SEDOLO-468525 format. One record per residue (C-alpha): x, z, y; residue in three letters; residue number from 0. Coordinates in nm, 2 decimals. Each point is the difference from the previous one (the first is absolute). Example, Ala and Ser with C-alpha at 12.3 -4.5 7.8 and 13.67 -1.06 7.14 Angstrom:
BEGIN
<pt u="1.23" w="0.78" v="-0.45" code="Ala" pos="0"/>
<pt u="0.14" w="-0.07" v="0.34" code="Ser" pos="1"/>
! end
This chain:
BEGIN
<pt u="-4.20" w="-0.96" v="8.01" code="Unk" pos="0"/>
<pt u="0.20" w="0.28" v="-0.04" code="Unk" pos="1"/>
<pt u="-0.12" w="0.33" v="0.15" code="Unk" pos="2"/>
<pt u="0.15" w="0.13" v="0.34" code="Unk" pos="3"/>
<pt u="0.23" w="0.30" v="-0.01" code="Unk" pos="4"/>
<pt u="-0.13" w="0.35" v="0.15" code="Unk" pos="5"/>
<pt u="0.16" w="0.06" v="0.36" code="Unk" pos="6"/>
<pt u="0.04" w="0.38" v="-0.02" code="Unk" pos="7"/>
<pt u="0.00" w="0.16" v="0.34" code="Unk" pos="8"/>
<pt u="0.15" w="0.29" v="0.12" code="Unk" pos="9"/>
<pt u="-0.16" w="0.16" v="0.33" code="Unk" pos="10"/>
<pt u="0.19" w="0.26" v="0.17" code="Unk" pos="11"/>
<pt u="-0.19" w="0.21" v="0.26" code="Unk" pos="12"/>
<pt u="-0.31" w="-0.04" v="-0.22" code="Unk" pos="13"/>
<pt u="-0.17" w="0.32" v="0.09" code="Unk" pos="14"/>
<pt u="-0.01" w="-0.13" v="0.34" code="Unk" pos="15"/>
<pt u="0.05" w="-0.32" v="0.17" code="Unk" pos="16"/>
<pt u="0.08" w="-0.16" v="-0.35" code="Unk" pos="17"/>
<pt u="-0.35" w="0.06" v="-0.15" code="Unk" pos="18"/>
<pt u="-0.15" w="-0.23" v="0.24" code="Unk" pos="19"/>
<pt u="0.19" w="-0.30" v="-0.18" code="Unk" pos="20"/>
<pt u="-0.21" w="0.02" v="-0.38" code="Unk" pos="21"/>
<pt u="-0.25" w="-0.24" v="0.13" code="Unk" pos="22"/>
<pt u="0.28" w="-0.32" v="0.02" code="Unk" pos="23"/>
<pt u="0.15" w="0.10" v="-0.32" code="Unk" pos="24"/>
<pt u="-0.36" w="0.00" v="-0.20" code="Unk" pos="25"/>
<pt u="-0.08" w="-0.35" v="0.13" code="Unk" pos="26"/>
<pt u="0.29" w="-0.13" v="-0.14" code="Unk" pos="27"/>
<pt u="-0.03" w="-0.09" v="-0.36" code="Unk" pos="28"/>
<pt u="0.34" w="0.09" v="-0.16" code="Unk" pos="29"/>
<pt u="0.08" w="0.27" v="0.29" code="Unk" pos="30"/>
<pt u="0.00" w="0.38" v="-0.12" code="Unk" pos="31"/>
<pt u="0.06" w="0.33" v="0.18" code="Unk" pos="32"/>
<pt u="0.24" w="0.16" v="-0.27" code="Unk" pos="33"/>
<pt u="0.15" w="0.30" v="0.22" code="Unk" pos="34"/>
<pt u="-0.05" w="0.18" v="0.29" code="Unk" pos="35"/>
<pt u="0.24" w="0.26" v="0.20" code="Unk" pos="36"/>
<pt u="-0.08" w="0.26" v="0.27" code="Unk" pos="37"/>
<pt u="0.16" w="0.25" v="0.14" code="Unk" pos="38"/>
<pt u="-0.33" w="0.23" v="-0.03" code="Unk" pos="39"/>
<pt u="-0.02" w="0.09" v="-0.34" code="Unk" pos="40"/>
<pt u="-0.34" w="0.17" v="0.07" code="Unk" pos="41"/>
<pt u="-0.14" w="-0.35" v="0.06" code="Unk" pos="42"/>
<pt u="0.15" w="-0.22" v="-0.24" code="Unk" pos="43"/>
<pt u="-0.16" w="0.05" v="-0.30" code="Unk" pos="44"/>
<pt u="-0.34" w="-0.06" v="0.23" code="Unk" pos="45"/>
<pt u="0.20" w="-0.33" v="0.10" code="Unk" pos="46"/>
<pt u="0.14" w="-0.13" v="-0.32" code="Unk" pos="47"/>
<pt u="-0.36" w="0.01" v="-0.14" code="Unk" pos="48"/>
<pt u="-0.14" w="-0.17" v="0.30" code="Unk" pos="49"/>
<pt u="0.26" w="-0.24" v="-0.04" code="Unk" pos="50"/>
<pt u="-0.09" w="-0.05" v="-0.38" code="Unk" pos="51"/>
<pt u="0.40" w="0.09" v="-0.01" code="Unk" pos="52"/>
<pt u="0.19" w="0.05" v="-0.40" code="Unk" pos="53"/>
<pt u="0.28" w="0.21" v="0.20" code="Unk" pos="54"/>
<pt u="0.04" w="0.22" v="0.34" code="Unk" pos="55"/>
<pt u="0.29" w="0.16" v="0.10" code="Unk" pos="56"/>
<pt u="0.10" w="0.23" v="0.29" code="Unk" pos="57"/>
<pt u="0.37" w="-0.14" v="0.07" code="Unk" pos="58"/>
<pt u="0.04" w="-0.42" v="0.09" code="Unk" pos="59"/>
<pt u="0.32" w="-0.03" v="-0.18" code="Unk" pos="60"/>
<pt u="-0.12" w="0.15" v="-0.32" code="Unk" pos="61"/>
<pt u="-0.26" w="-0.27" v="-0.02" code="Unk" pos="62"/>
<pt u="0.23" w="-0.27" v="0.06" code="Unk" pos="63"/>
<pt u="0.18" w="0.13" v="-0.21" code="Unk" pos="64"/>
<pt u="-0.24" w="0.07" v="-0.31" code="Unk" pos="65"/>
<pt u="-0.23" w="-0.22" v="0.05" code="Unk" pos="66"/>
<pt u="-0.05" w="-0.36" v="-0.09" code="Unk" pos="67"/>
<pt u="-0.21" w="-0.10" v="0.28" code="Unk" pos="68"/>
<pt u="0.08" w="-0.38" v="0.18" code="Unk" pos="69"/>
<pt u="-0.08" w="0.08" v="0.38" code="Unk" pos="70"/>
<pt u="-0.04" w="0.27" v="0.20" code="Unk" pos="71"/>
<pt u="-0.26" w="0.04" v="0.32" code="Unk" pos="72"/>
<pt u="0.18" w="0.24" v="0.24" code="Unk" pos="73"/>
<pt u="-0.30" w="0.17" v="0.16" code="Unk" pos="74"/>
<pt u="0.24" w="0.32" v="0.11" code="Unk" pos="75"/>
<pt u="0.01" w="0.00" v="0.42" code="Unk" pos="76"/>
<pt u="0.20" w="-0.26" v="0.19" code="Unk" pos="77"/>
<pt u="0.35" w="0.16" v="0.00" code="Unk" pos="78"/>
<pt u="0.04" w="0.00" v="-0.36" code="Unk" pos="79"/>
<pt u="-0.09" w="-0.36" v="-0.09" code="Unk" pos="80"/>
<pt u="0.34" w="-0.17" v="0.03" code="Unk" pos="81"/>
<pt u="0.18" w="0.28" v="-0.19" code="Unk" pos="82"/>
<pt u="-0.30" w="0.01" v="-0.26" code="Unk" pos="83"/>
<pt u="0.01" w="-0.34" v="-0.03" code="Unk" pos="84"/>
<pt u="0.36" w="-0.07" v="-0.03" code="Unk" pos="85"/>
<pt u="0.03" w="0.29" v="-0.29" code="Unk" pos="86"/>
<pt u="-0.27" w="-0.19" v="-0.14" code="Unk" pos="87"/>
<pt u="0.23" w="-0.32" v="-0.04" code="Unk" pos="88"/>
<pt u="0.28" w="0.17" v="-0.12" code="Unk" pos="89"/>
<pt u="-0.19" w="0.17" v="-0.26" code="Unk" pos="90"/>
<pt u="-0.12" w="-0.34" v="-0.14" code="Unk" pos="91"/>
<pt u="0.19" w="-0.31" v="0.09" code="Unk" pos="92"/>
<pt u="-0.15" w="-0.33" v="-0.02" code="Unk" pos="93"/>
<pt u="0.20" w="-0.34" v="-0.09" code="Unk" pos="94"/>
<pt u="-0.07" w="-0.24" v="0.25" code="Unk" pos="95"/>
! end
């Protein structure tokens, strides 16, 4: 049996609501929180530490462009969910 690949997760809104997603990913055998993003620069390094992320960004588009995440959790205010989801899909399209 081959080892499953690591699923690299990015979390936007990581210093706020996004921080609540650590437990589900800790429970998944191949998921790893790889990158976090939040506009609250003063809280970002602590969020990255608490979530175990290797990368931290204050700009969501930069995270999508530079990080090697496989999936993104949107933990920002509701009115940002659709545009941020569309941006993530456009940045990393997957064949169906």
